[in-house]
SERO-679388 format. One record per residue (C-alpha): residue in three letters; x, y, z. Coordinates in steps of 0.2 Angstrom, whole numbers, plus 2048, in hexadecimal, padded with zeros to 3 digits. Layout:
BEGIN
ALAXYZ
...
***
This chain:
BEGIN
MET72DDCF7F2
ARG73DDC67EE
ASP74BDBC7F7
GLU75BDBE7F0
ASN760DAD7F8
CYS753DA47EF
GLY755D9D7DD
TYR744DA17D7
CYS747DB47DC
ALA759DB67D9
GLY75ADAB7CA
GLY76BDAA7C2
GLU778D9D7CA
LYS76BD9A7D8
LEU75DD947CC
ALA76BD8C7C1
ALA76FD817CF
PHE75FD777CC
GLY755D7F7BE
ILE754D877AC
LYS747D957AB
ILE73DD9379C
CYS730DA179C
ASP726DAD7A5
LEU714DA97A7
SER706DB47AE
VAL70BDB67C1
SER71ADA77C0
GLN728DA17B8
LEU729D907B0
ILE73BD877B3
LEU742D777AD
PHE748D6D7BB
LYS75AD677B6
GLU757D557BE
GLN74DD4C7AF
SER74AD3C7B7
HIS739D417B2
PRO739D477A0
GLY731D5879F
ARG732D5B7B2
CYS72FD6E7B5
ILE72CD7B7C3
VAL71ED897C3
ALA725D967CF
TYR71BDA47D5
LYS721DB57D0
ASP723DBD7E1
HIS72BDB47F1
VAL71DDAE7FB
SER71BD9E805
GLU70AD99804
LEU6FBD987F8
THR6F1DA1805
ASP6FEDB1803
ILE6F8DB67F3
SER6E7DBD7EC
ALA6D9DB37E6
GLN6DCDBA7D5
ASP6EFDB57D6
ARG6ECDA47DC
GLN6DFDA17CE
ALA6EDDA87C0
PHE6FBD9D7CA
PHE6F1D8D7C8
GLU6EDD927B5
ASP6FED937B3
VAL702D827BA
ALA6F5D7B7AF
ARG6FCD8479F
ALA70DD7C7A4
ALA706D6B7A7
ARG6FCD6C796
ALA70DD7078E
ILE716D62797
HIS709D55791
ALA709D5B77E
ALA71CD5C77E
PHE71FD4C787
ARG70FD41789
PRO711D3B79B
ASP704D2F7A1
LYS702D3A7AF
VAL709D4B7B7
ASN70BD4C7CA
TYR70CD5B7D2
GLY716D5F7E2
ALA714D707ED
TYR721D707F9
GLY72DD7D801
ASP732D78814
THR742D7F80F
GLY741D89801
CYS732D94806
HIS72ED9A7F4
LEU71CD957EC
HIS720D897DF
PHE718D797D8
HIS723D697D0
LEU71BD627C1
VAL721D517BF
PRO71DD487B0
LYS71AD347B5
TYR71CD277A7
ARG714D157AA
ASP724D0E7A5
GLY72FD1A7AD
PHE738D1E7BD
GLU72ED1F7CC
TRP71DD1A7C3
GLY710D177D2
GLY71AD207E0
VAL71ED307E6
PHE72CD3A7DB
ALA73BD3D7E3
MET73FD4F7E6
ASN750D4E7DE
PRO757D3D7DA
GLY766D437D2
ARG765D367C3
VAL763D3F7B2
TYR76BD4F7AD
LEU76CD5479C
THR777D5E78F
ASP774D7178D
SER76CD6A77B
GLU762D5E782
TYR75BD6B78E
ASN758D78781
GLU74FD6B776
MET744D67787
ILE740D79788
ALA73CD7B776
ARG72FD6E777
ILE727D75785
LYS728D8777E
ALA71ED8176E
ASN711D7A777
LEU70DD89783
***
């Protein structure tokens, strides 16, 4: 299932509005979130356009959570956050995905809920590429 109005499904400019695809995982894709107030923030988006965890088989749900854990391990290894927060939203973009948000004790929003898109930190292409390389090296 695909929805050409969905950035996760369509890719291209729709995805580029908020993220950069890093790679495919077993049943999902790993995306670097362009807004980097939380260094290393990524999204794990399920391969098909479904809204809920209950919309996929138990086998795919287990594989999806393994993808989330794999991405989290890579973020921990690459950026050494004190904690990774996990957010599963989708009220307006109904594609199953998790935000993986590294939090740092001396950093932005420590001790509180992370802002969906604080609009504070955007990087150069070379800085994004360096972050992606760090994540890939730890997958």
